[in-house]
C-alpha positions as CSV (number, residue, x, y, z in Angstrom):
1,X,-10.1,3.8,-19.9
2,X,-7.4,5.5,-21.8
3,X,-5.4,8.4,-20.6
4,X,-6.2,11.9,-21.7
5,X,-9.8,11.3,-22.0
6,X,-9.8,7.8,-20.9
7,X,-8.3,5.7,-23.5
8,X,-11.5,4.0,-24.4
9,X,-13.2,7.2,-25.4
10,X,-10.3,8.2,-27.6
11,X,-11.1,5.0,-29.5
12,X,-14.8,5.9,-29.4
13,X,-14.1,9.2,-31.1
14,X,-12.1,7.7,-33.9
15,X,-13.1,8.1,-37.6
16,X,-14.3,4.9,-39.0
17,X,-12.2,4.9,-42.1
18,X,-9.1,2.9,-41.8
19,X,-6.3,3.3,-44.3
20,X,-3.3,1.1,-44.7
21,X,-0.1,3.1,-45.3
22,X,3.1,1.2,-46.1
23,X,6.5,2.3,-45.1
24,X,9.2,0.4,-47.0
25,X,11.8,0.9,-44.4
26,X,15.0,1.0,-46.4
27,X,16.0,-0.1,-49.9
28,X,17.9,-2.9,-48.0
29,X,14.5,-4.3,-46.9
30,X,13.9,-5.4,-50.4
31,X,10.6,-6.1,-52.1
32,X,11.2,-9.7,-53.0
33,X,8.5,-12.3,-52.5
34,X,10.5,-13.6,-49.5
35,X,9.4,-10.5,-47.6
36,X,5.8,-11.6,-47.1
37,X,3.6,-11.6,-44.1
38,X,2.3,-15.1,-44.4
39,X,4.3,-16.7,-41.7
40,X,7.8,-18.2,-41.8
41,X,11.0,-16.5,-42.8
42,X,13.6,-16.9,-45.6
43,X,16.7,-17.8,-43.7
44,X,18.2,-16.8,-40.3
45,X,15.3,-17.9,-38.2
46,X,15.6,-19.8,-35.0
47,X,13.2,-22.4,-33.5
48,X,14.1,-21.4,-30.0
49,X,11.5,-18.8,-28.9
50,X,13.8,-17.5,-26.2
51,X,16.5,-16.5,-28.7
52,X,16.3,-12.9,-29.9
53,X,15.5,-12.1,-33.5
54,X,18.3,-13.1,-35.9
55,X,19.2,-10.0,-38.0
56,X,19.2,-12.3,-41.1
57,X,15.5,-13.1,-40.7
58,X,13.2,-11.9,-43.5
59,X,9.7,-11.0,-42.5
60,X,7.1,-8.3,-43.0
61,X,5.2,-7.0,-40.1
62,X,1.9,-5.0,-40.2
63,X,1.7,-2.6,-37.3
64,X,-1.3,-0.7,-35.9
65,X,-1.4,3.0,-35.2
66,X,1.3,4.6,-37.3
67,X,0.8,8.3,-36.9
68,X,-1.4,9.8,-39.6
69,X,-0.1,12.5,-42.0
70,X,-1.9,15.1,-40.0
71,X,0.5,14.4,-37.1
72,X,3.6,15.4,-39.1
73,X,6.1,15.4,-36.2
74,X,5.0,12.1,-34.9
75,X,5.0,10.5,-38.3
76,X,8.5,11.9,-38.9
77,X,9.7,10.2,-35.7
78,X,8.0,6.9,-36.7
79,X,9.8,6.9,-40.0
80,X,13.1,7.7,-38.3
81,X,12.6,4.9,-35.9
82,X,11.8,2.4,-38.7
83,X,15.1,3.5,-40.5
84,X,17.1,3.1,-37.2
85,X,15.5,-0.2,-36.5
86,X,16.5,-1.5,-39.9
87,X,20.1,-0.7,-39.3
88,X,20.0,-3.7,-37.0
89,X,17.3,-5.7,-38.7
90,X,17.6,-4.8,-42.4
91,X,15.4,-7.7,-43.5
92,X,12.3,-6.7,-41.5
93,X,9.8,-4.7,-43.5
94,X,7.5,-2.6,-41.4
95,X,4.1,-1.9,-42.9
96,X,2.5,0.8,-40.7
97,X,-1.3,1.2,-40.6
98,X,-2.8,4.6,-39.8
99,X,-6.2,5.1,-38.5
100,X,-7.6,8.7,-38.5
101,X,-8.6,9.6,-34.9
102,X,-6.1,7.0,-33.4
103,X,-6.9,4.2,-33.2
104,X,-10.0,2.1,-33.5
105,X,-13.4,2.7,-32.0
106,X,-15.0,-0.1,-30.0
107,X,-17.4,-1.5,-32.7
108,X,-14.7,-1.6,-35.3
109,X,-12.2,-3.1,-32.9
110,X,-14.7,-5.8,-31.9
111,X,-15.5,-6.5,-35.6
112,X,-11.8,-6.7,-36.4
113,X,-11.2,-9.3,-33.7
114,X,-14.1,-11.4,-34.8
115,X,-13.0,-11.3,-38.4
116,X,-9.3,-12.1,-37.4
117,X,-8.3,-9.1,-39.5
118,X,-6.1,-7.3,-36.9
119,X,-2.6,-6.4,-37.9
120,X,0.3,-8.6,-36.8
121,X,1.0,-6.1,-34.0
122,X,-2.2,-4.4,-32.9
123,X,-3.0,-1.6,-30.5
124,X,-5.1,-2.2,-27.4
125,X,-5.9,-0.7,-24.0
126,X,-5.2,-2.3,-20.7
127,X,-8.9,-3.2,-20.4
128,X,-9.0,-5.1,-23.7
129,X,-7.3,-8.3,-22.8
130,X,-10.5,-10.3,-21.8
131,X,-12.2,-9.3,-25.1
132,X,-9.1,-10.2,-27.1
133,X,-8.7,-13.6,-25.5
134,X,-12.4,-14.3,-25.8
135,X,-11.9,-13.9,-29.5
136,X,-8.7,-16.0,-29.5
137,X,-6.9,-13.0,-31.0
138,X,-3.5,-12.7,-29.2
139,X,-0.5,-14.9,-29.2
140,X,1.1,-16.0,-25.9
141,X,4.5,-14.3,-26.1
142,X,5.7,-15.4,-22.7
143,X,8.6,-17.5,-24.1
144,X,9.7,-14.7,-26.5
145,X,10.0,-12.0,-23.8
146,X,13.1,-12.1,-21.6
147,X,16.1,-10.0,-20.7
148,X,17.7,-10.7,-24.0
149,X,14.9,-9.6,-26.2
150,X,13.7,-6.9,-23.8
151,X,16.8,-5.9,-21.9
152,X,15.0,-3.5,-19.5
153,X,12.3,-6.0,-18.7
154,X,13.2,-6.0,-15.0
155,X,12.7,-2.3,-14.8
156,X,9.1,-2.3,-16.1
157,X,6.5,-1.8,-13.4
158,X,5.1,-5.4,-12.8
159,X,1.7,-3.9,-12.2
160,X,1.7,-2.6,-15.8
161,X,2.9,-5.9,-17.2
162,X,0.3,-7.6,-15.1
163,X,-2.4,-5.9,-17.1
164,X,-1.2,-8.0,-20.1
165,X,-1.2,-11.3,-18.3
166,X,-3.7,-14.0,-17.7
167,X,-3.0,-17.3,-15.9
168,X,0.7,-16.4,-15.8
169,X,0.9,-15.9,-19.6
170,X,2.0,-12.7,-21.3
171,X,0.0,-11.4,-24.2
172,X,1.5,-8.1,-25.0
173,X,3.9,-5.3,-24.2
174,X,3.1,-1.8,-22.8
175,X,3.5,1.5,-24.6
176,X,2.2,3.9,-22.0
177,X,0.4,4.0,-18.6
178,X,-1.4,6.5,-16.5
179,X,-2.8,7.1,-13.0
180,X,-5.3,9.7,-12.2
181,X,-4.6,12.7,-10.0
182,X,-6.0,16.1,-9.2
183,X,-5.5,18.6,-12.0
184,X,-5.6,22.2,-11.0
185,X,-5.7,25.7,-12.5
186,X,-2.8,27.5,-10.9
187,X,-4.0,30.9,-11.8
188,X,-7.3,30.4,-10.1
189,X,-5.7,28.9,-7.1
190,X,-3.5,32.0,-6.7
191,X,-6.5,34.3,-7.2
192,X,-8.4,32.5,-4.5
193,X,-5.6,32.7,-2.0
194,X,-4.6,29.0,-2.3
195,X,-1.1,27.6,-2.7
196,X,-0.9,26.1,-6.2
197,X,2.2,24.1,-5.1
198,X,0.1,22.3,-2.4
199,X,-3.0,20.9,-4.1
200,X,-5.7,19.4,-1.8
201,X,-4.8,16.0,-0.5
202,X,-8.2,15.0,1.0
203,X,-11.7,15.3,-0.2
204,X,-12.5,17.7,2.6
205,X,-9.7,19.9,1.5
206,X,-11.1,19.7,-2.1
207,X,-14.5,20.9,-0.9
208,X,-13.0,23.8,1.0
209,X,-10.8,24.9,-1.9
210,X,-13.7,24.5,-4.4
211,X,-15.7,27.0,-2.3
212,X,-13.0,29.5,-2.3
213,X,-12.4,29.2,-6.1
214,X,-16.2,29.4,-6.8
215,X,-16.2,32.5,-4.6
216,X,-14.3,34.3,-7.3
217,X,-17.6,34.6,-9.2
218,X,-17.6,35.3,-13.0
219,X,-19.2,31.8,-13.6
220,X,-16.1,30.0,-12.2
221,X,-16.6,26.5,-10.8
222,X,-14.3,25.2,-8.0
223,X,-14.5,21.5,-8.9
224,X,-15.9,19.7,-11.9
225,X,-17.2,16.2,-12.6
226,X,-18.5,14.2,-15.5
227,X,-22.0,12.6,-15.5
228,X,-22.5,11.4,-19.1
229,X,-21.1,9.2,-21.9
230,X,-19.8,6.6,-19.4
231,X,-17.4,9.2,-17.9
232,X,-19.5,9.8,-14.8
233,X,-19.3,6.2,-13.9
234,X,-15.6,6.2,-14.7
235,X,-15.0,9.0,-12.2
236,X,-17.3,7.6,-9.6
237,X,-15.1,4.5,-9.7
238,X,-12.0,6.7,-9.4
239,X,-13.4,8.4,-6.3
240,X,-14.3,5.0,-4.8
241,X,-10.8,3.8,-5.3
242,X,-9.4,6.9,-3.8
243,X,-11.1,6.1,-0.5
244,X,-10.0,2.4,-0.6
245,X,-13.3,1.1,-1.9
246,X,-14.3,-1.1,-4.8
247,X,-16.9,-1.0,-7.5
248,X,-17.0,-4.7,-8.2
249,X,-16.0,-7.2,-5.5
250,X,-13.1,-9.6,-5.7
251,X,-15.2,-12.4,-7.4
252,X,-16.0,-10.1,-10.3
253,X,-19.7,-11.1,-10.0
254,X,-21.2,-8.6,-7.5
255,X,-21.4,-4.8,-7.2
256,X,-19.5,-3.4,-4.3
257,X,-20.4,0.4,-4.1
258,X,-23.8,0.4,-2.4
259,X,-22.2,0.9,1.0
260,X,-20.8,3.5,3.4
261,X,-18.0,4.6,1.0
262,X,-20.3,4.8,-2.0
263,X,-22.7,6.9,0.0
264,X,-19.8,9.1,1.2
265,X,-18.8,9.8,-2.4
266,X,-22.3,10.6,-3.5
267,X,-23.2,12.8,-0.5
268,X,-20.0,14.8,-0.8
269,X,-20.6,15.6,-4.5
270,X,-24.3,16.4,-3.8
271,X,-23.2,18.8,-1.0
272,X,-20.6,20.5,-3.2
273,X,-23.2,20.9,-6.0
274,X,-26.2,22.0,-4.0
275,X,-25.1,23.3,-0.6
276,X,-21.8,24.9,-1.7
277,X,-22.7,25.8,-5.2
278,X,-19.1,25.2,-6.1
279,X,-19.5,22.9,-9.1
280,X,-21.2,25.2,-11.6
281,X,-24.7,25.2,-13.0
282,X,-24.0,23.2,-16.2
283,X,-24.0,19.5,-15.7
284,X,-24.3,16.3,-17.7
285,X,-20.7,16.9,-18.8
286,X,-18.5,14.4,-20.6
287,X,-14.8,14.1,-21.6
288,X,-13.7,17.3,-23.3
289,X,-16.1,19.6,-21.4
290,X,-14.0,20.0,-18.2
291,X,-10.8,20.4,-20.2
292,X,-12.3,23.4,-22.1
293,X,-13.5,24.9,-18.8
294,X,-10.2,24.7,-17.0
295,X,-8.2,25.8,-20.1
296,X,-10.3,29.0,-20.2
297,X,-10.0,29.7,-16.5
298,X,-13.6,28.7,-15.7
299,X,-12.7,25.7,-13.5
300,X,-10.4,25.2,-10.6
301,X,-9.9,21.4,-10.3
302,X,-11.0,18.1,-11.7
303,X,-9.7,14.5,-11.7
304,X,-7.6,13.7,-14.7
305,X,-4.6,11.9,-16.1
306,X,-1.5,14.0,-16.7
307,X,-1.6,13.8,-20.5
308,X,-4.8,15.9,-20.4
309,X,-2.3,18.8,-19.9
310,X,-0.6,18.2,-23.2
311,X,-4.0,17.8,-24.9
312,X,-5.2,21.2,-23.6
313,X,-2.0,22.9,-24.7
314,X,-1.8,21.3,-28.1
315,X,-5.6,21.3,-28.9
316,X,-7.1,24.1,-26.9
317,X,-4.3,26.7,-26.9
318,X,-3.7,26.7,-23.2
319,X,-0.3,27.4,-21.5
320,X,1.6,24.7,-19.6
321,X,2.4,27.2,-16.9
322,X,-1.3,27.4,-16.0
323,X,-1.6,23.8,-14.7
324,X,-0.4,21.8,-11.8
325,X,-1.2,18.3,-10.3
326,X,-1.4,16.6,-7.1
327,X,-2.2,13.0,-6.2
328,X,-5.8,11.9,-6.2
329,X,-7.4,13.0,-2.9
330,X,-7.7,10.3,-0.3
331,X,-4.7,8.6,-1.8
332,X,-5.7,5.0,-0.9
333,X,-5.7,3.9,-4.6
334,X,-6.0,5.6,-7.9
335,X,-7.5,4.3,-11.1
336,X,-4.9,3.2,-13.6
337,X,-4.8,2.4,-17.2
338,X,-2.8,2.6,-20.4
339,X,-2.1,1.3,-23.8
340,X,-0.2,-1.6,-25.2
341,X,0.4,-3.7,-28.3
342,X,-0.5,-7.3,-28.7
343,X,0.7,-9.8,-31.3
344,X,-1.8,-11.6,-33.5
345,X,-2.3,-15.3,-32.7
346,X,-1.3,-17.6,-35.5
347,X,1.6,-15.7,-37.0
348,X,5.0,-17.3,-37.2
349,X,7.6,-17.5,-34.4
350,X,10.0,-15.3,-36.5
351,X,7.3,-12.7,-36.9
352,X,6.6,-12.7,-33.1
353,X,10.3,-12.2,-32.5
354,X,10.3,-9.3,-35.0
355,X,7.3,-7.8,-33.2
356,X,9.1,-8.1,-29.8
357,X,12.2,-6.5,-31.3
358,X,10.3,-3.6,-32.8
359,X,8.3,-3.0,-29.6
360,X,11.5,-3.1,-27.5
361,X,13.2,-0.6,-29.7
362,X,10.2,1.7,-30.2
363,X,8.5,1.7,-26.8
364,X,10.7,0.0,-24.2
365,X,14.2,1.5,-24.4
366,X,15.2,4.5,-22.3
367,X,16.7,7.2,-24.5
368,X,15.3,5.7,-27.7
369,X,12.1,5.6,-29.7
370,X,9.3,7.2,-27.7
371,X,11.7,7.9,-24.8
372,X,14.1,10.0,-26.9
373,X,13.1,13.2,-25.1
374,X,15.8,15.3,-26.8
375,X,14.3,14.5,-30.2
376,X,10.8,15.0,-28.9
377,X,11.8,18.5,-27.8
378,X,13.5,19.3,-31.1
379,X,10.3,18.3,-32.9
380,X,8.3,20.7,-30.7
381,X,6.3,18.0,-29.0
382,X,5.5,18.0,-25.3
383,X,8.2,16.9,-22.8
384,X,7.8,16.9,-19.1
385,X,4.3,15.4,-18.6
386,X,4.9,12.9,-15.8
387,X,3.4,10.0,-17.6
388,X,3.8,7.5,-19.3
389,X,6.2,6.4,-16.6
390,X,6.3,2.7,-16.1
391,X,10.0,2.6,-15.3
392,X,11.6,1.4,-12.1
393,X,15.1,1.4,-10.7
394,X,18.0,2.9,-12.8
395,X,15.8,3.2,-15.9
396,X,13.4,5.5,-14.0
397,X,16.3,7.6,-12.7
398,X,17.7,8.0,-16.3
399,X,14.3,8.7,-17.9
400,X,13.2,11.2,-15.2
401,X,16.5,13.1,-15.6
402,X,16.1,13.2,-19.4
403,X,12.5,14.5,-19.1
404,X,13.7,17.3,-16.8
405,X,16.7,18.2,-19.0
406,X,14.5,18.4,-22.1
407,X,11.3,19.7,-20.5
408,X,9.1,22.0,-22.6
409,X,7.0,22.9,-19.5
410,X,7.5,23.7,-15.8
411,X,7.9,20.2,-14.4
412,X,8.0,21.6,-10.9
413,X,4.2,22.2,-11.2
414,X,3.8,18.4,-11.1
415,X,6.1,17.8,-8.1
416,X,3.4,17.0,-5.6
417,X,2.0,14.4,-8.0
418,X,5.4,12.9,-8.7
419,X,6.6,12.9,-5.1
420,X,3.5,11.2,-3.7
421,X,2.7,8.2,-6.0
422,X,-0.6,6.4,-5.3
423,X,-0.9,2.7,-6.0
424,X,-2.7,2.2,-9.3
425,X,-5.8,0.0,-9.5
426,X,-7.2,-1.5,-12.7
427,X,-10.7,-0.8,-14.0
428,X,-13.5,-3.2,-13.0
429,X,-14.7,-6.0,-15.2
430,X,-17.2,-5.0,-17.8
431,X,-16.0,-1.5,-17.2
432,X,-17.9,0.3,-19.9
433,X,-21.2,-1.3,-19.0
434,X,-20.6,-0.6,-15.3
435,X,-19.7,3.0,-16.0
436,X,-22.9,3.4,-18.1
437,X,-25.0,2.4,-15.1
438,X,-23.0,4.6,-12.7
439,X,-23.6,7.6,-15.0
440,X,-27.1,7.5,-13.6
441,X,-25.9,7.9,-10.1
442,X,-23.6,10.9,-11.0
443,X,-26.3,12.6,-13.2
444,X,-28.9,12.1,-10.5
445,X,-26.7,13.6,-7.8
446,X,-25.6,16.6,-9.9
447,X,-28.9,17.5,-11.6
448,X,-31.4,16.9,-8.8
449,X,-31.3,18.8,-5.6
450,X,-33.7,16.3,-4.0
451,X,-31.9,13.2,-5.3
452,X,-32.6,10.0,-3.3
453,X,-29.0,8.8,-2.9
454,X,-29.9,5.5,-1.3
455,X,-32.3,4.7,-4.2
456,X,-29.8,5.8,-6.8
457,X,-27.2,3.5,-5.4
458,X,-29.6,0.5,-4.8
459,X,-30.9,0.8,-8.4
460,X,-27.4,1.0,-9.8
461,X,-26.3,-2.0,-7.7
462,X,-29.1,-4.2,-9.1
463,X,-28.3,-3.1,-12.7
464,X,-24.6,-3.7,-12.3
465,X,-25.2,-7.1,-10.8
466,X,-27.2,-8.0,-13.9
467,X,-24.4,-6.8,-16.1
468,X,-21.9,-9.0,-14.2
469,X,-24.2,-12.0,-14.3
470,X,-24.2,-11.8,-18.1
471,X,-20.4,-12.3,-18.4
């Protein structure tokens, strides 16, 4: 799912009205009939897909997820980036489409794909590729992406690029990524006599720390979990991954959680909830609930992606100094996800080149576009959250240094998370349907002291197998 509330739910909370807003990049872009979005170009094009976009090429690109007017700083940066892009490519007209809520909720996204009404460059999550390809919606851009069109290609984490590939073909380019870790309230850690610079690294340590934090009283919970709105299943999956387990087997056709590891996850949570009383009385929580609890000093820890921190500061009025992160306990694997853009199938080769050129400038250039941290700081937007960070090699060194130099938050609080990276693992097939089933396991454990864990897992296994059989 998507980061900061998993990306899928960000889509699920979107407003259904979609408005198209056009940015005429510069007067030099022109408004002549040659600048149309129908395919082809009016001079300057090249039939060689491996050749970068010729600056003389005239095309119009429609692009998803331009920031809405309500996000004034982000929209300002978008407009600046269009203007800067047009200094090199003056004949490319960018038409940005803004969706209140950012970006599209699942029913509308599905309807858009079926109607073939997606923009030329459209926003997706890592888990969307099967659905997009099932609807024949994305162009194969493999031949268009190379070290000429995307100079830092070799420095992009291959696991992130892998989320956009099928059968060796590339169908998009990433904009951000995330891996889950353990988010902590530093104030409560200190009050409970725990070291906020050394978050728990095992689930046994989490249990011990949660008891100490809950011991503070005043309705404070030591550890929190979701169990509704598909988020419980999402986090059950994350915990399985953290111990080296699976939720769906390698064939993609069979559930793989009704085993010793699945029982270990379930029994540990049940013990924390009912024996230790360290998870609070209120359950059936979904995304947004734990964020509110930890932001108001009522929760000590929960599993999250790093951008939850920016959300809590910007939307809930919390302070950056109050939060820290460590790697996911267990550290075998961590659930990974992110966002990307795909290119609509059927558009011209020149428009594909223009799309790659724009995505390279906006999202894949250290020090430019979304990675211009000096500008981000000047615009009073968050700098220092440890993700997105899909860079490797020299690009990572440069980007990390720029984040620290321009940080608007104490980046040392995330040092344990950054210094101990855990291998990311993609979400299972039919993720949302699987998570919906696993919500029942989580809600059963957390709301019923006498829950039959074996029965919960066996019932969920049968239901997930049925979901997978219907692929």
